[in-house]
C-alpha positions in Angstrom: 0.0 0.0 0.0 1.3 3.4 -0.9 0.8 6.4 1.4 0.1 9.8 -0.2 0.1 13.1 1.6 -3.2 15.0 1.1 -4.3 18.5 2.0 -7.7 18.3 3.8 -9.8 21.2 5.0 -9.4 22.1 8.7 -13.2 21.8 8.9 -13.2 18.1 7.8 -10.4 17.3 10.2 -12.2 19.0 13.1 -15.4 17.1 12.2 -13.5 13.8 12.1 -11.9 14.2 15.6 -14.8 13.2 17.8 -15.8 10.4 15.5 -12.3 9.1 15.5 -12.0 9.2 19.2 -15.4 7.4 19.7 -14.3 4.6 17.4 -10.7 4.5 18.7 -9.2 5.4 15.3 -6.8 8.1 14.3 -8.2 11.0 12.4 -6.6 9.9 9.1 -8.1 6.4 9.6 -11.5 7.9 10.3 -11.4 9.9 7.1 -10.2 6.8 5.2 -13.2 4.9 6.7 -15.6 7.5 5.5 -14.0 7.5 2.0 -14.4 3.7 1.8 -18.0 3.8 3.0 -18.8 6.6 0.7 -17.4 4.7 -2.3 -19.3 1.6 -1.3 -22.5 3.6 -1.0 -22.0 5.2 -4.4 -21.2 1.8 -5.9 -24.4 0.3 -4.4 -27.0 3.1 -4.4 -30.0 0.8 -4.0 -28.7 -0.7 -0.7 -29.3 0.7 2.7 -26.1 2.3 4.3 -26.5 0.0 7.4 -26.4 -3.1 5.1 -23.3 -1.8 3.4 -21.6 -1.1 6.8 -22.5 -4.6 8.0 -21.1 -6.1 4.8 -17.8 -4.1 5.2 -17.6 -5.3 8.8 -18.2 -8.9 7.7 -15.5 -8.7 5.1 -13.0 -7.5 7.7 -14.1 -10.2 10.2 -13.5 -12.8 7.5 -10.1 -11.5 6.7 -9.3 -11.7 10.5 -10.4 -15.3 10.6 -13.5 -14.5 12.7 -15.9 -16.7 10.9 -18.1 -19.6 12.0 -20.2 -22.0 10.1 -23.9 -21.1 10.2 -26.1 -23.6 11.9 -29.6 -24.0 10.4 -32.3 -24.9 12.9 -34.6 -27.7 12.1 
């Protein structure tokens, strides 16, 4: 992964600070999260944002090996 320096508005950085603190992220990671979520929303305009957020979480859980086989009830 390549890091690139970006100029962001002071306003965006200030808005991100409390969100970053609440989620235990750095401000740059919070803004990166918003960018990924925004891209996913634009790529899937017919899906609810909450579904997209849950899907992104599921992908990261799978990458971390946090999966379990689903047990169907009879």
